[in-house]
C-alpha positions in Angstrom: -29.5 -45.2 33.5 -27.7 -47.1 36.2 -27.3 -45.0 39.4 -23.8 -45.2 39.7 -23.3 -43.7 36.0 -26.1 -41.1 36.5 -23.8 -39.8 39.6 -20.5 -40.1 37.5 -22.1 -37.7 35.0 -23.4 -35.2 38.0 -20.0 -35.5 39.6 -18.3 -34.6 36.0 -20.8 -31.7 35.7 -20.1 -30.4 39.0 -16.3 -30.6 38.4 -16.5 -28.6 35.0 -18.6 -25.8 36.5 -15.9 -24.6 39.1 -12.0 -24.8 39.5 -11.9 -26.2 42.9 -14.3 -28.5 44.7 -13.7 -29.4 48.5 -14.5 -32.9 49.1 -16.9 -32.7 51.5 -19.3 -30.2 49.5 -19.0 -32.6 46.5 -20.3 -35.2 48.8 -23.1 -33.0 49.9 -24.1 -32.1 46.4 -24.4 -35.6 45.4 -25.8 -36.8 48.5 -23.3 -39.7 48.9 -20.1 -40.3 51.4 -16.9 -38.8 50.8 -15.8 -42.3 50.5 -18.3 -42.6 47.5 -17.0 -39.7 46.0 -13.4 -41.2 46.3 -14.6 -44.2 44.2 -16.1 -42.1 41.7 -13.3 -39.9 41.0 -11.3 -42.9 40.4 -13.6 -44.2 38.0 -13.5 -41.0 36.0 -9.7 -41.1 36.0 -9.9 -44.7 34.4 -12.2 -42.9 31.9 -9.5 -40.5 31.2 -10.5 -37.4 32.7 -7.4 -35.7 34.4 -9.1 -35.1 38.3 -6.3 -34.2 40.4 -6.5 -34.0 44.2 -5.5 -31.0 46.2 -4.9 -30.9 49.8 -5.6 -28.3 52.8 -8.1 -27.3 55.0 -10.7 -28.2 52.4 -9.2 -30.5 50.4 -10.9 -31.7 47.4 -10.5 -32.2 43.9 -10.3 -30.5 40.4 -10.5 -31.2 36.6 -7.1 -30.2 35.1 -6.2 -30.0 31.7 -5.1 -33.0 30.0 -3.0 -34.0 27.1 -6.0 -35.4 25.4 -9.6 -34.1 25.2 -11.9 -36.4 27.2 -15.7 -36.5 26.5 -17.2 -33.1 27.6 -20.6 -32.9 29.5 -23.1 -30.3 28.1 -26.7 -29.3 29.2 -29.0 -28.6 26.4 -28.7 -24.6 26.2 -25.0 -25.0 26.3 -25.1 -27.6 23.4 -27.3 -25.7 21.5 -25.0 -22.2 22.1 -22.2 -24.5 20.7 -23.9 -25.6 17.6 -24.9 -22.0 16.9 -21.6 -20.7 17.3 -20.4 -22.9 15.0 -22.6 -22.4 12.3 -22.0 -18.7 12.1 -17.9 -19.2 12.9 -17.8 -18.5 8.8 -18.1 -15.0 9.6 -15.1 -14.8 11.7 -12.6 -14.4 9.1 -10.4 -16.6 10.9 -9.8 -19.5 8.2 -11.6 -21.9 10.3 -14.7 -22.6 8.2 -13.9 -26.1 7.2 -12.9 -27.1 10.8 -16.0 -25.4 12.5 -18.5 -27.4 9.9 -16.5 -30.9 10.7 -17.0 -30.0 14.7 -20.7 -29.2 14.1 -21.1 -32.7 12.6 -19.4 -34.6 15.2 -21.5 -32.1 17.8 -24.5 -33.0 16.1 -24.1 -36.7 16.1 -24.0 -37.3 19.8 -27.0 -34.9 20.5 -30.1 -36.4 21.6 -33.0 -36.4 19.1 -34.7 -33.3 20.8 -31.8 -31.2 20.3 -30.8 -32.4 16.7 -34.2 -31.1 15.6 -33.6 -27.9 17.4 -30.0 -27.4 15.5 -31.6 -28.8 12.4 -34.2 -26.1 12.1 -31.6 -23.3 12.4 -30.4 -22.2 9.0 -28.1 -19.6 8.9 -26.4 -17.7 5.7 -23.5 -15.5 6.3 -23.7 -12.1 4.3 -20.5 -10.3 4.1 -21.0 -6.6 5.3 -19.3 -5.2 1.9 -19.6 -6.6 -1.4 -16.1 -7.8 -1.1 -15.5 -10.8 1.1 -13.3 -9.7 4.2 -9.9 -11.3 3.7 -9.2 -14.5 5.7 -6.3 -14.8 8.1 -4.7 -18.0 8.5 -5.6 -19.6 11.7 -2.1 -20.0 12.5 -1.0 -16.7 12.4 -4.0 -15.9 14.6 -2.4 -18.1 17.0 0.6 -16.9 16.6 -0.4 -13.3 17.3 -2.4 -14.4 20.3 0.7 -16.2 21.7 2.8 -13.3 21.5 0.1 -11.3 23.1 -0.3 -13.7 25.7 3.5 -14.1 26.4 4.2 -10.6 26.6 6.9 -11.1 23.9 8.0 -8.6 21.1 6.9 -9.8 17.8 8.4 -9.0 14.6 6.6 -9.3 11.2 6.2 -8.3 7.8 3.3 -5.9 7.2 1.9 -5.8 3.5 1.0 -2.3 2.1 -2.8 -1.6 1.8 -2.2 -0.7 -1.8 -1.1 -3.9 -3.4 2.4 -2.7 -3.5 4.9 -5.9 -3.6 7.0 -4.7 -1.1 6.1 -5.6 2.9 7.4 -3.2 5.8 9.5 -4.9 8.3 7.9 -3.9 11.9 8.9 -4.1 15.5 6.1 -4.0 18.1 4.9 -5.0 21.6 1.6 -6.7 20.8 -1.1 -6.0 23.8 -4.7 -6.8 21.9 -6.1 -8.9 19.2 -9.5 -7.9 18.4 -11.9 -8.7 15.7 -14.0 -6.0 13.9 -16.5 -6.2 11.0 -15.5 -9.5 10.2 -11.7 -8.8 10.2 -8.9 -9.4 12.6 -6.7 -6.4 14.1 -3.5 -6.5 16.0 -3.1 -3.6 18.6 0.7 -2.9 19.3 3.2 -0.4 20.1 5.3 0.2 17.3 9.0 0.3 18.7 10.7 2.4 15.6 7.9 4.6 15.3 7.2 4.8 19.4 3.3 5.1 18.7 0.3 2.8 19.0 -0.6 1.1 15.6 -3.2 -1.2 14.6 -2.3 -3.5 11.9 -4.7 -6.3 9.6 -3.7 -9.7 10.5 -4.2 -10.7 7.0 -1.6 -8.7 6.0 0.9 -9.8 8.5 3.6 -12.3 8.0 5.1 -13.2 11.4 9.0 -13.5 11.7 10.5 -16.0 14.2 11.6 -16.1 17.0 9.7 -13.6 19.0 11.7 -11.1 21.0 12.0 -10.4 24.7 9.3 -10.1 27.0 8.2 -6.6 27.8 6.1 -4.6 30.4 2.7 -3.7 28.8 1.9 -0.3 28.6 -1.4 1.4 29.4 -3.7 1.8 26.3 -4.9 5.5 25.5 -8.2 5.7 27.2 -7.7 2.1 28.8 -10.4 0.3 26.6 -9.3 -1.4 23.7 -12.7 -1.4 22.2 -13.1 2.3 22.2 -9.5 2.8 20.9 -10.0 0.7 17.8 -13.2 2.4 17.1 -11.5 5.9 17.8 -8.8 4.7 15.2 -11.7 3.8 12.6 -13.2 7.3 13.1 -10.0 9.0 12.9 -10.2 10.6 16.3 -7.4 10.9 18.8 -8.6 9.3 21.9 -11.7 11.7 21.9 -14.5 9.0 21.6 -16.2 11.3 19.1 -15.8 11.8 15.3 -13.6 14.3 14.3 -16.0 16.3 12.1 -19.6 16.6 13.4 -22.2 19.1 12.1 -26.3 19.6 12.2 -28.4 19.9 9.7 -32.5 20.1 9.1 -33.6 17.3 6.4 -37.1 17.6 4.7 -37.9 14.0 5.9 -40.0 12.8 9.0 -37.6 11.5 11.6 -39.4 8.1 11.2 -37.5 7.7 7.7 -34.0 9.1 8.9 -33.6 7.3 12.0 -33.2 3.6 10.5 -30.3 4.8 8.5 -28.4 7.3 11.0 -26.4 4.7 13.0 -25.1 6.5 15.9 -26.3 10.0 14.7 -28.6 12.3 16.8 -32.5 12.2 15.0 -35.0 14.8 16.6 -38.5 15.0 15.3 -39.5 19.1 14.0 -42.7 18.1 12.3 -44.3 15.5 10.4 -41.9 16.2 7.3 -38.9 17.6 9.2 -36.1 16.6 11.4 -32.8 17.8 12.8 -29.8 15.4 12.1 -26.6 15.5 14.1 -23.9 13.4 12.7 -20.1 12.7 12.7 -17.7 11.5 10.1 -13.9 11.3 9.4 -14.0 14.3 7.2 -16.1 17.0 6.4 -16.6 15.6 2.7 -17.2 12.3 3.8 -20.0 13.9 6.5 -21.4 15.9 3.6 -21.5 12.8 1.1 -23.4 10.6 3.8 -26.0 13.2 4.5 -26.5 13.7 1.0 -27.6 9.7 0.5 -31.1 11.0 2.1 -32.3 12.7 -1.1 -34.3 15.5 0.4 -33.9 19.2 1.0 -31.1 20.0 3.3 -30.6 23.0 5.4 -27.1 23.2 6.9 -27.4 24.4 10.6 -23.5 24.5 11.1 -20.7 24.7 11.4 -19.4 26.8 8.3 -17.2 23.9 7.1 -20.2 21.6 6.7 -21.6 24.0 4.2 -18.4 24.6 2.6 -18.2 20.7 2.3 -21.6 20.5 0.3 -20.6 23.5 -2.0 -17.5 21.4 -2.9 -19.8 18.3 -3.3 -21.7 20.2 -5.3 -19.1 21.5 -7.7 -17.7 17.9 -7.9 -20.8 16.6 -9.0 -21.7 19.1 -11.3 -18.4 18.8 -13.1 -18.9 15.2 -13.0 -22.4 15.2 -14.8 -21.0 18.1 -17.4 -23.8 20.7 -16.7 -24.0 23.4 -13.9 -26.6 25.9 -12.8 -26.6 28.2 -10.0 -29.1 28.0 -7.1 -28.6 30.7 -4.6 -24.9 31.3 -5.9 -24.1 27.7 -5.7 -23.4 25.8 -8.8 -25.6 22.2 -8.6 -26.5 19.5 -11.1 -29.1 20.7 -13.6 -32.2 18.2 -13.7 -30.2 15.9 -10.9 -30.1 18.1 -7.8 -32.5 19.5 -5.5 -31.7 22.7 -3.9 -32.8 24.8 -1.0 -31.6 27.9 0.4 -28.9 27.8 2.5 -29.2 28.4 6.7 -27.0 31.1 7.6 -23.4 30.6 7.3 -23.7 27.3 5.3 -24.9 25.8 2.2 -27.7 23.4 1.2 -27.9 20.7 -1.5 -28.5 17.1 -2.3 -26.8 15.0 -5.0 -28.8 11.7 -5.7 -25.6 10.5 -7.5 -23.0 11.2 -5.2 -22.0 8.3 -3.2 -20.8 8.3 0.2 -17.0 8.5 0.6 -15.2 5.6 2.0 -14.0 5.8 5.3 -10.0 5.1 6.3 -9.2 2.0 8.0 -6.3 1.5 10.1 -3.6 -1.0 9.2 
């Protein structure tokens, strides 16, 4: 490669690495004179790169935003990272799958052979977290929501009900954050009519124009948007923990329980026993979740969890059409193992009882 061309690529790489570059420092990094730097900057401008000069004691140059996207320079790791991000874009739920595929094709075509080989060996299959694919959001809706968040402008929109009702509810909000969780997009906003924080699913939003006046952002409870959204999914009111938390002893080794315990605490008590401290958004959901382990269960506490197991056993027995009493507690005949309850609690396992679904904001 000619020396001048190599130097232009090095200069472009430096200009992309930071916002402002003093001319003297550029000359030092490129091992050329300031006059040569000025000539190379002019060459980049002729190629369409919007390089602007700034004055001052350390006057220099910056790569400004232009009306068109000029050729970009990536090192090997950046190019691979870009390709990987484009491959997994189908899991974002942002309605950009086709655009991401075309962008990946474009990037791959200009890659050197050594990088194309690395990219071609990467085969990714996007698997949804649930049997039903997450609802896709129109990219234009996401851009409208993001623009309102950035400009701090009040936003009016119609929000479809989650029960499939034909009518939508009109909302007036102060949008604060656009977040993604589990393949879905959510708008965290202050609801002006309800005077409270709300989390709206973006795929149910139909924005109305124009936007409203600018507003002064409010402080989000807890100050952290990720913790706030997780609390809403848990049904917690800013505590950072599940509203219902209980303790049981399972007739399983800790190694068999830990992979499925998620954020729960698992403590080994012996070769075939472990202590499990787990939380959920309701006592019924917690009992059903623990019942999935299909083993003997001893409830340590609190009493609310024992009562939830009793109610779960009665529901399962009614569903199966047969009831048998074990320790005074009705259980499914032939389909449930039961152990004596701990003080203040009830123990039972229902193999056919599925986990109660969690609530979802918006």
